[in-house]
C-alpha positions in Angstrom: -21.9 -5.7 -39.2 -18.8 -7.8 -38.4 -19.5 -11.5 -38.0 -17.7 -13.2 -35.1 -15.7 -16.4 -35.8 -16.8 -19.6 -34.2 -13.7 -19.5 -31.9 -14.6 -15.9 -30.7 -18.2 -17.0 -30.1 -17.0 -20.0 -28.0 -14.6 -17.9 -26.0 -17.4 -15.4 -25.3 -19.7 -18.1 -24.2 -17.0 -19.4 -21.8 -16.4 -15.9 -20.4 -20.1 -15.5 -19.8 -20.3 -18.9 -18.1 -17.2 -18.3 -16.0 -18.6 -14.9 -14.9 -21.9 -16.4 -13.7 -20.2 -19.4 -12.1 -17.9 -17.0 -10.2 -21.0 -15.1 -9.0 -22.6 -18.3 -7.8 -19.5 -19.3 -5.9 -19.2 -15.8 -4.3 -22.7 -16.3 -2.8 -21.7 -19.5 -1.0 -20.7 -18.5 2.5 -18.7 -20.4 5.1 -20.9 -22.2 7.7 -20.9 -20.9 11.3 -22.5 -22.1 14.5 -26.1 -21.0 14.9 -27.8 -19.7 18.0 -31.0 -21.6 17.6 -32.6 -24.9 16.6 -33.8 -25.0 13.0 -37.3 -26.0 12.3 -36.2 -27.2 8.9 -34.0 -30.0 10.3 -35.3 -30.6 13.8 -36.6 -33.8 12.3 -33.0 -35.0 11.8 -32.9 -37.9 14.3 -29.5 -37.3 15.8 -28.7 -35.4 18.9 -25.1 -35.2 17.9 -26.0 -33.4 14.7 -28.3 -30.9 16.5 -25.6 -29.9 18.9 -22.8 -29.7 16.3 -24.9 -27.2 14.4 -24.9 -25.1 17.5 -21.3 -25.5 18.7 -19.3 -26.7 15.7 -21.1 -25.2 12.7 -17.8 -24.3 11.0 -17.1 -28.0 10.5 -20.0 -28.2 7.9 -18.4 -28.1 4.5 -19.5 -25.4 2.1 -22.3 -26.5 -0.2 -21.2 -27.2 -3.8 -22.1 -24.7 -6.7 -24.4 -27.4 -8.1 -26.3 -27.6 -4.8 -26.5 -23.8 -4.6 -28.1 -23.8 -8.1 -30.6 -26.4 -7.0 -31.5 -24.3 -3.8 -31.9 -21.2 -6.0 -34.5 -23.0 -8.2 -36.6 -23.8 -5.2 -36.5 -20.3 -3.9 -37.3 -18.8 -7.3 -40.5 -20.9 -7.6 -41.8 -20.2 -4.2 -43.3 -16.7 -4.5 -44.8 -17.2 -8.1 -46.5 -20.5 -6.9 -48.0 -18.8 -3.9 -49.4 -16.1 -6.2 -50.6 -18.9 -8.5 -52.6 -20.4 -5.7 -54.1 -17.0 -4.9 -55.0 -16.4 -8.6 -56.9 -19.7 -8.5 -59.1 -18.2 -5.7 -57.7 -20.4 -3.0 -57.6 -18.7 0.4 -53.9 -18.4 0.7 -52.0 -15.7 2.7 -48.5 -14.8 1.8 -47.3 -14.3 5.4 -46.0 -10.8 5.9 -43.5 -11.8 8.6 -42.2 -15.1 7.4 -39.8 -15.7 10.3 -41.1 -18.2 12.8 -39.7 -18.2 16.3 -40.7 -20.4 19.2 -38.7 -18.8 22.0 -39.6 -21.4 24.7 -37.6 -24.1 22.7 -35.4 -21.7 20.7 -36.7 -23.0 17.4 -36.6 -20.8 14.4 -38.0 -21.3 10.9 -39.6 -19.6 7.9 -43.3 -20.1 7.0 -44.0 -19.3 3.4 -47.8 -19.0 3.7 -50.9 -20.3 5.3 -54.1 -21.6 3.7 -57.8 -22.0 4.6 -59.5 -24.8 2.8 -63.3 -24.6 2.9 -63.6 -27.7 5.2 -61.5 -26.0 7.8 -62.4 -23.2 10.2 -58.9 -21.8 10.5 -55.8 -21.1 8.5 -53.3 -24.0 8.2 -49.6 -23.6 7.8 -48.5 -24.2 4.2 -45.1 -25.5 3.2 -44.0 -25.1 -0.4 -41.5 -27.7 -1.6 -40.0 -28.0 -5.0 -38.7 -31.4 -6.0 -37.2 -33.5 -8.9 -39.2 -35.9 -10.9 -37.9 -38.9 -9.0 -38.7 -37.3 -5.6 -42.2 -36.3 -6.8 -43.0 -39.9 -7.8 -41.7 -41.2 -4.5 -43.7 -38.6 -2.5 -46.9 -39.4 -4.5 -46.4 -43.1 -3.9 -46.0 -42.6 -0.1 -49.2 -40.5 -0.1 -51.2 -43.0 -2.1 -50.0 -45.8 0.2 -50.6 -43.8 3.4 -46.9 -44.0 4.4 -45.5 -41.2 6.5 -42.5 -39.4 5.1 -40.8 -40.1 8.4 -40.5 -43.7 7.0 -39.2 -42.6 3.5 -36.2 -44.4 1.9 -35.0 -41.0 0.8 -33.3 -39.6 3.9 -33.8 -35.9 3.0 -37.6 -36.4 2.9 -37.7 -37.6 6.5 -37.0 -34.1 7.8 -40.1 -32.6 6.1 -42.7 -33.7 8.7 -40.6 -32.3 11.5 -40.7 -28.8 10.1 -44.5 -28.7 9.3 -45.5 -30.4 12.6 -43.4 -27.9 14.6 -45.4 -25.1 13.0 -48.7 -27.0 13.7 -47.8 -27.6 17.3 -46.8 -24.0 17.8 -50.1 -22.7 16.3 -52.2 -25.3 18.2 -53.6 -26.6 14.8 -54.2 -30.2 14.1 -53.4 -30.0 10.4 -50.8 -28.6 8.0 -50.5 -28.6 4.2 -47.6 -29.4 1.9 -47.6 -28.1 -1.7 -45.1 -30.2 -3.6 -44.1 -28.8 -7.0 -42.2 -30.9 -9.6 -40.0 -28.4 -11.3 -39.4 -30.3 -14.5 -43.0 -30.9 -15.6 -44.9 -28.4 -13.5 -47.0 -31.2 -11.8 -48.0 -30.5 -8.2 -49.5 -32.3 -5.2 -51.4 -31.1 -2.1 -50.9 -33.2 1.0 -52.8 -32.4 4.1 -50.9 -33.7 7.1 -52.6 -34.5 10.5 -50.6 -33.7 13.6 -49.0 -36.7 15.2 -48.7 -35.7 18.8 -46.2 -38.4 19.8 -43.9 -37.5 16.9 -44.3 -33.8 17.5 -43.5 -34.2 21.2 -40.3 -36.0 20.2 -39.2 -32.9 18.2 -39.7 -30.7 21.3 -37.8 -33.1 23.5 -35.0 -33.1 21.0 -34.9 -29.3 21.0 -34.8 -29.4 24.8 -32.0 -31.9 24.9 -30.0 -29.7 22.5 -30.5 -26.6 24.6 -29.2 -28.5 27.7 -26.2 -29.8 25.8 -25.4 -26.4 24.4 -25.5 -24.9 27.8 -23.0 -27.4 29.2 -20.9 -27.6 26.0 -21.6 -31.3 25.7 -21.6 -33.0 22.3 -23.3 -36.4 22.5 -21.2 -39.4 21.4 -21.9 -40.2 17.7 -23.8 -43.4 16.9 -23.4 -44.5 13.3 -26.6 -45.0 11.4 -28.0 -44.6 7.9 -28.7 -40.9 8.5 -24.9 -40.4 8.4 -25.0 -40.7 4.7 -26.7 -37.3 4.5 -24.9 -35.6 7.4 -22.3 -32.9 6.7 -20.5 -33.8 10.0 -20.1 -37.5 9.3 -16.5 -37.1 8.0 -15.5 -33.8 9.5 -16.3 -34.7 13.2 -18.0 -38.0 13.9 -16.2 -40.5 11.8 -13.1 -38.8 10.1 -11.2 -42.1 9.8 -14.1 -44.4 8.9 -12.9 -46.2 5.8 -13.6 -43.3 3.5 -11.2 -40.7 5.0 -11.7 -36.9 5.3 -13.2 -34.5 2.9 -16.4 -35.1 0.9 -19.0 -33.2 -1.0 -22.8 -33.7 -0.7 -24.2 -34.1 -4.2 -28.0 -33.8 -4.5 -28.2 -35.4 -8.0 -30.8 -38.1 -8.4 -29.9 -38.8 -12.0 -26.3 -39.6 -10.9 -27.6 -41.6 -7.9 -29.7 -43.8 -10.2 -26.7 -44.4 -12.5 -24.6 -45.5 -9.5 -27.4 -47.7 -8.1 -27.9 -49.4 -11.5 -24.1 -50.0 -11.9 -24.0 -51.5 -8.4 -26.9 -53.8 -9.2 -25.0 -55.0 -12.3 -21.7 -55.4 -10.5 -20.0 -58.7 -11.1 -21.6 -59.1 -14.5 -20.1 -58.4 -17.9 -23.2 -57.0 -19.6 -22.8 -54.1 -21.9 -24.8 -51.8 -19.7 -22.5 -52.3 -16.7 -19.4 -51.6 -18.7 -21.0 -48.5 -20.2 -22.0 -47.2 -16.8 -18.6 -48.0 -15.3 -16.9 -46.1 -18.2 -19.3 -43.1 -17.7 -18.9 -42.9 -13.9 -15.4 -44.2 -13.1 -13.7 -43.7 -16.5 -11.6 -45.9 -18.8 -7.9 -45.7 -19.2 -6.8 -42.1 -19.6 -10.4 -40.8 -20.0 -11.8 -39.8 -16.6 -15.4 -40.4 -15.6 -17.9 -38.2 -13.9 -16.6 -39.3 -10.4 -12.9 -38.7 -11.3 -11.1 -37.4 -8.2 -14.4 -37.1 -6.3 -14.9 -37.7 -2.6 -18.6 -37.3 -2.3 -21.8 -38.6 -0.9 -24.6 -39.2 -3.4 -27.7 -40.4 -1.8 -26.8 -43.6 0.1 -23.4 -44.0 -1.7 -20.0 -42.8 -0.7 -17.5 -42.1 -3.4 -13.8 -42.2 -2.5 -10.9 -41.4 -4.8 -7.4 -42.1 -3.8 -4.3 -41.2 -5.6 -2.1 -44.2 -6.4 1.6 -44.0 -7.3 2.9 -46.0 -10.2 6.5 -47.1 -9.6 9.1 -46.5 -12.4 10.1 -49.6 -14.3 10.4 -49.4 -18.1 8.3 -46.3 -18.1 8.5 -43.1 -16.0 6.8 -43.1 -12.6 3.3 -41.5 -12.5 0.1 -41.5 -10.5 -3.6 -42.1 -11.1 -6.8 -42.0 -9.1 -8.6 -45.2 -8.0 -12.3 -44.6 -7.4 -14.4 -46.8 -5.2 -18.2 -46.7 -4.6 -19.7 -48.0 -1.4 -23.3 -48.1 -0.1 -23.6 -46.6 3.3 -25.2 -48.9 5.7 -24.9 -49.0 9.5 -22.5 -51.7 10.7 -23.6 -54.3 13.3 -20.8 -53.4 15.7 -21.7 -49.7 16.3 
């Protein structure tokens, strides 16, 4: 048997990686306008966003390969975990027709399953959510402190109640169930959510307004708020010239967000940790950092990289990228 050289092995590994990366990218489709309101993001508190999804969907940037991988993990855990609950003799039904459609308000979603705990006389809608270790800890803390996820600091968590409550309202059931699964450690959390009629009614009113706006082709005037940090239309439609210019990538990377947050906390100091984080994220000299040439939103931070030209003096003219990191907060004049 012929033994491969280290170089041949590395080249083969790269070919394998490139092949799979190419496959991942091929599965990322262009966004298009949708013909319905999505249950999964009807909780996004912006009428402009809801209408743009219906009329200007092509302005949503493609998701990144890293985000595609993250979504895949959530999908891959869904069916095995539902079977796991069934194997534990919990009364869980894997819904045969997962598509949910509320024609009156043109709301569409996908219900993974429903569950019938012993204390309840009917099946409750069950939403399976995979999450990172950081998100899991935050969710657990909110539950223990009896704080609604509609008040969560993490903007992506605020949409979760809207989806589940839409299902509850449609079914005429006063409770729904979340099953949160932390994909690193395998820890899990059940959270039974009571129906908040006022909040649920606000979701229906939002869907109605969206339908009326779509019929007339009206896009509500954007109003800048903290939700814009997680909105794919922020820079492609609503605020294309707002300080950070066009073109950005949404990065769902909590580890990266924590590094940025820590660096910003230490900004203005000369401690070793700050310099180390700055070198890792922004770079040092000719060595680029993780955010090199990035225009992206990471959590509540906007990263902007601008190419700067160096004029020719005693050395040849050249260019480099200057990276800035800003925390997205609503301004007082909007």
